[in-house]
C-alpha positions in Angstrom: 3.6 18.2 26.7 3.9 20.6 24.6 1.1 23.8 23.7 2.1 23.0 20.0 1.3 19.3 20.1 -1.4 19.9 22.7 -3.5 22.0 20.2 -2.7 19.5 17.8 -4.7 16.8 19.8 -7.1 19.1 20.6 -7.7 19.5 16.3 -7.5 16.4 15.9 -10.3 15.4 18.4 -12.3 18.6 17.2 -12.2 16.7 13.9 -13.1 13.5 14.3 -16.3 14.8 16.9 -17.6 16.9 13.7 -17.7 14.1 11.5 -19.7 12.2 14.2 -17.0 9.4 16.4 -17.2 10.7 19.5 -15.7 7.5 20.9 -12.3 8.2 19.5 -9.7 10.2 21.1 -6.2 10.9 20.4 -2.9 10.4 21.8 0.5 11.9 20.9 3.7 10.4 21.8 6.9 12.0 19.6 5.7 12.3 15.9 3.0 10.3 16.6 -0.4 11.2 17.4 -2.8 8.1 17.7 -6.5 7.4 17.0 -7.9 5.4 19.6 -11.0 3.9 21.3 -11.3 2.0 24.7 -13.5 -0.7 25.1 -14.1 -2.4 28.1 -11.5 -0.9 29.2 -8.9 -1.4 27.1 -7.3 0.9 24.6 -7.7 -0.5 21.0 -5.0 1.6 18.5 -7.3 2.7 15.2 -4.6 4.4 13.3 -1.9 6.6 13.9 -0.6 10.1 12.1 2.9 10.5 12.0 3.7 13.9 11.3 6.9 14.8 8.3 8.1 17.8 6.9 6.1 20.5 5.4 2.3 20.2 7.7 1.7 16.6 6.5 1.5 13.1 7.9 2.0 9.9 7.7 -0.8 7.6 7.9 0.0 3.8 9.4 -2.6 1.4 10.5 -2.4 -1.3 13.3 -1.2 -4.9 13.1 -2.3 -7.5 14.8 1.1 -8.3 16.3 0.4 -4.5 17.3 3.3 -3.0 15.0 2.1 -0.2 12.8 2.0 -0.4 9.4 2.7 2.4 7.2 0.2 3.1 3.8 1.9 5.4 1.3 -0.4 7.8 2.0 0.5 10.9 3.3 -1.3 14.5 3.4 -2.6 17.0 6.1 -4.6 15.6 8.6 -7.6 16.7 7.2 -7.2 14.8 3.8 -5.8 11.3 5.8 -9.0 11.7 7.6 -11.3 12.5 4.7 -9.4 9.2 3.0 -10.0 6.5 6.2 -13.1 7.3 6.2 -13.7 6.5 2.5 -11.7 3.7 2.1 -11.1 2.4 5.8 -14.6 3.5 7.0 -14.3 0.3 9.7 -11.2 1.4 11.1 -13.0 4.8 12.4 -16.8 3.0 13.4 -17.6 2.1 16.9 -17.4 -1.6 17.9 
């Protein structure tokens, strides 16, 4: 993983930890940053931020079929984490 991408993973991880979501982890693949937890040894995707131009990100949630459904929400990492926390908080909670 390149240095810039690792820095973004580290920043997202720090942002989540500062909000108390220490059970969540971040992994990067391509332009996607997936926030996930590990439940009984299984990786459980919670949400995904996809990098788009101008340091903005698009928010997606996993479906039951394992695909990603993109939402209309676009913003900075901080903006989107606040939206998720406010409107879709159950995606961040510990199970």
